[in-house]
N, C-alpha and C positions, 0 to 999 in steps of 0.2 A: 531339137528343133522340128525335124521331120515327125516327130510324135505329136507335137501340137498342131501340125497341119493334118495330120490324118484325123485327129480328134475333131478338128473343126469341120473336116469333109464329112465326117460320120454325123455330126450335128446337122449340117446342111442337108443331108440325105433323109434324115428323120424328120426334119422340119418340113422338107418339100413332100413327103409322104403324108403327113398330117395337115398340109394345105397352108402352112404358115410362109407364105412367099417372101416376106419382108426379111424374117429371121433367115431363112435358106439363102437368100441373095447376100446377105451381111456375112454369115459363116462361110459361104462359098468364097467371097472376096478375100477374107481373112487367111482362108486356107491357101488360096492361090499366092498371096504375099509372102506368108510364111515359107511356102515350097520354093519360091524364087530366092529368099533369102538364104534357106538352106542350100540350094543348088551353087549359089555364089560362093558361100563360105566353104562348100566341100571341095568346089573347084580350086578355090584360092588356097586351101589347106593342102591340096593334091600337089600343086606345082611350088608352092613356096615351103612345104613341109619337108621337101628333100633334104636332108642335112648331109653335109660332107660328101 
């Protein structure tokens, strides 16, 4: 999931460089959502993944 967040972040940067503001904003918001979901899942697996 972190991979997809990084990919959308790179797409947002490339779109911003070429002047596509709407595409850059959309890719940036998707990247932010995926990163937050990744953080929540990573923290949850850290705490609940401790076995025995």
